[in-house]
C-alpha positions as CSV (number, residue, x, y, z in Angstrom):
1,Q,0.0,0.0,0.0
2,V,1.3,3.4,-1.0
3,E,0.7,6.3,1.3
4,L,1.1,9.9,0.2
5,V,2.1,12.5,2.8
6,E,1.6,16.2,2.1
7,S,3.4,19.0,3.9
8,G,3.9,22.7,3.5
9,G,0.4,24.0,4.2
10,G,-0.3,26.8,6.6
11,L,-1.5,30.3,7.1
12,V,-0.3,33.1,4.8
13,Q,-1.3,36.6,4.1
14,A,-2.8,37.5,0.7
15,G,0.0,38.0,-1.8
16,G,2.2,35.5,-0.1
17,S,3.6,32.2,-1.2
18,L,3.6,28.6,0.0
19,R,5.3,25.5,-1.4
20,L,3.5,22.2,-0.9
21,S,5.3,18.9,-1.0
22,C,4.1,15.4,-1.4
23,A,6.1,12.2,-0.9
24,A,5.1,8.6,-1.4
25,S,5.8,6.2,1.5
26,R,7.4,3.7,-0.7
27,R,8.8,3.5,-4.1
28,V,6.2,3.6,-6.9
29,N,7.3,2.4,-10.3
30,I,7.5,5.6,-12.3
31,N,6.3,3.8,-15.4
32,S,3.1,3.0,-13.6
33,I,2.3,6.6,-12.9
34,Y,0.0,8.5,-15.3
35,T,-0.2,11.7,-13.4
36,M,0.8,13.3,-10.1
37,G,-1.4,16.2,-9.1
38,W,-2.8,18.5,-6.5
39,Y,-6.5,18.8,-5.8
40,R,-8.3,21.1,-3.5
41,Q,-11.6,21.2,-1.6
42,V,-13.5,23.7,0.4
43,P,-16.4,22.7,2.7
44,G,-19.6,22.2,0.8
45,K,-17.9,22.0,-2.6
46,Q,-16.6,19.2,-4.8
47,R,-12.9,18.4,-4.9
48,E,-11.3,20.0,-7.9
49,L,-8.1,19.8,-9.8
50,A,-5.6,22.6,-9.1
51,A,-2.7,21.3,-11.1
52,Q,-1.2,18.1,-12.4
53,I,1.9,16.8,-14.1
54,S,1.9,13.8,-16.3
55,R,4.6,11.4,-17.6
56,G,6.6,13.4,-20.0
57,D,6.2,16.5,-17.8
58,R,3.1,17.9,-19.4
59,T,1.4,20.2,-16.9
60,D,-2.2,21.3,-16.6
61,Y,-3.6,24.0,-14.4
62,A,-7.0,25.2,-13.3
63,D,-7.7,28.5,-15.0
64,S,-7.9,30.3,-11.7
65,V,-4.3,29.4,-10.8
66,K,-2.5,29.7,-14.1
67,G,0.5,32.0,-13.9
68,R,0.6,31.8,-10.1
69,F,1.0,28.1,-9.3
70,T,3.7,25.9,-10.6
71,I,3.7,22.1,-10.3
72,S,6.9,20.1,-10.5
73,A,8.0,16.6,-9.7
74,D,11.1,14.6,-8.7
75,N,10.4,11.3,-10.3
76,A,13.4,9.6,-8.8
77,K,12.1,10.4,-5.3
78,N,8.4,10.0,-6.1
79,M,7.7,13.5,-5.0
80,V,5.5,16.2,-6.4
81,F,5.5,19.9,-5.4
82,L,3.2,22.9,-5.8
83,Q,4.7,26.3,-5.7
84,M,1.9,28.8,-5.0
85,D,2.5,32.5,-5.4
86,S,0.4,35.6,-5.2
87,L,-2.1,33.7,-3.0
88,N,-5.5,35.2,-2.4
89,P,-8.3,34.2,0.1
90,E,-10.1,32.3,-2.7
91,N,-7.2,29.8,-2.6
92,T,-8.0,28.8,0.9
93,A,-8.8,25.0,0.8
94,L,-7.6,21.6,1.9
95,Y,-5.1,20.5,-0.7
96,Y,-4.7,16.9,-1.6
97,C,-1.9,15.1,-3.4
98,Q,-2.9,12.4,-5.8
99,F,-0.9,9.8,-7.8
100,S,-2.9,8.2,-10.7
101,T,-1.3,4.9,-11.6
102,T,-2.0,1.8,-13.7
103,M,-3.3,0.1,-10.5
104,R,-5.4,2.8,-8.9
105,A,-5.4,6.4,-7.7
106,F,-3.7,7.1,-4.4
107,W,-4.6,10.1,-2.2
108,G,-3.0,11.9,0.7
109,Q,-4.7,13.1,3.8
110,G,-4.6,16.7,2.7
111,T,-2.8,19.8,4.0
112,Q,-4.7,23.0,4.9
113,V,-3.9,26.2,3.1
114,T,-5.4,29.4,4.6
115,V,-5.0,32.8,3.0
116,S,-5.9,35.8,5.1
117,S,-7.0,39.1,3.5
């Protein structure tokens, strides 16, 4: 069983930055990974994709974060990162890491990001 552990969340003022990290508890065959990504959820709303990176390093972003968030990965370490700049209160959410693989999707427990105005 693979566990994903997120870190880097916290409280930041509007305009600030945070860097989220996600690490897999054990080695995942890189060839079995389709995408690594970050999703976010606020109470009462569905979980939505913020950013993802696929095999071959193609990246996709939600329109609302384009130009402010940057996703990257260290495939050798099975880690994925999300650099979040120019944060605003609308970015407040619980952020989840996800690995989509040939077997199934794995999810982390989430890390809270709170942006104060």
